[in-house]
Phi, psi and omega in degrees: 000110188264343184292152177287136179242138174242162183227136171243138180228133175247103184258104185251189181280340182244337180201167175235134179238137179232136174233134173255138179219156176276180187290351175265355180096006179282126179291130181253326183199153182225136179221152182221142177212194183287183185296150178232008177284120182286357170287333186246338180228166180289164177301320180297316179293320177301315180297317180298319182287324174297314178302315182296318181292321178295313180298321179295323179293318178295320178296319178297326179284342180088022180229159174287150180298141173204175180285136179269164182291321180208151179216149172228129182243120172260115190239127175300134177086355179272109182228344183245166177295326176297318177299314182297318180295324178298315179291321178301320179295321178298312182296319179296317180295325180284343179056045180260353183210152170305120185296341179275352181228060177241117176254139182220132175204180180289161186293337179289337175297315181286333175294319179292314181301313179288317185296321182249011179062036178072016174274158177299148179157199185232143173237140177237123175257129177229104178219227174304316171246190177208156179196160180226140184212143178212158174227141180257184184294342179266000180087003177284143182233154175220148171240132179235129184081197179076027181270008178093163190291334180281330184255339191205227176066029176298128181097351181284175175299321178297315179302311182298318180294317180294318178297326177294319178296317177299321183296319184286329178286326176293321177296321180297326178284339186092008178288335176226175180285182179287157179215141179289354175293332184304300184295325184287328178287320176299317178296321179303318181273355179072034179236162183246348184232130181299337178298339180279355184294330179296323178295319179299319185276313189265317183280315179275000175051067179304130181279167178304317181291330177295318180287320178297335180294348177279345184304316179301330178292323178297317179298315182297313183290327176295319178297328180282350177104009178293122185296320181297312179298321180297318180293323176298315182295315180298321177296321177296317178300318181294321177300314182291319179298324179294323176303313182294318181298315180295318178299317179297316180296322182284329184275332183053056184290140173293317176237125184274093178252140177223137170235143184238133180219178181114153185300319181288320182301328183249019182288310179216151181296332179303316179292311183300316181299316180293320178296315181296323177298318181295320180293315182291335177292333179265331179227084187300328186265015181285143176260112180263118185247139172295143182303133175290312180232150173291160183307321183296328176281336169297322176295320177298317180301318179291326176294319179298323180299333181291334186239358184218127182279356182298150178300145180304326184301333181290333182274336189300313179300323180291317178297319179298314183292312185278341182247024185294342179276354185262130181250000000 
């Protein structure tokens, strides 16, 4: 196989996705493995999962694994040069890409590239964590949020889950009223007494993803009319809307475009509708667009840019057609 192959990788907190494409943008193979965010797993585990996702993509393409001509990796939690160098060392050690053509940035960069087809604008990721990133017509970029679950992540799945846990212990004390979150969270953990919740969190060392897994319960109870769940959700929407507003103010965009991605953002229309209302209340003239391409194909687009001077727009129809099975 003599044609040039590029690779895009979306390394998140819950999974890693890899897409291989030829130099025209035709998708050749897709692979998925476990998380590769070094915020949540060890370097060794991240490397193993990247290797597994790459090998799965080559197997899906019907070829043996080899080094690609160029690669771009969008990685959750990668924000500093030290972070980029750590990931670069992993990729170099795995020998999956030409070392002179390895691009690395945070996952919101590839969400923006794919979501808006490389046009100026803002991207908001809402999943286990959350972050906002934008680029303007002059090529200037800003990141707002994305400081991790201990320092930030307001509005994320982790935020909703943690606020729900706080709500039920306050309710148990009588500091607040009753909430339907109590029985569903106890059932979720397989316990019958709220006093056992401390063991779940502190003794069993609940992970970030364990707490974020409570977010769907908040959505369900809010839809049913539980006031506590509704207030948690509204607080989350305001946190996320503020990220977008600050990014917009700093970028001074000629056209205010926004794309929203992430597992929580697209989980149910109830969440998306509420989030969009909150954003539009702060930025009335913003254009909210459904993502053109998923983040992993945004990574492919950035990899293609490394080896081909053609405008990104020429690759998008081919990526859309050949990668329509990739979400």
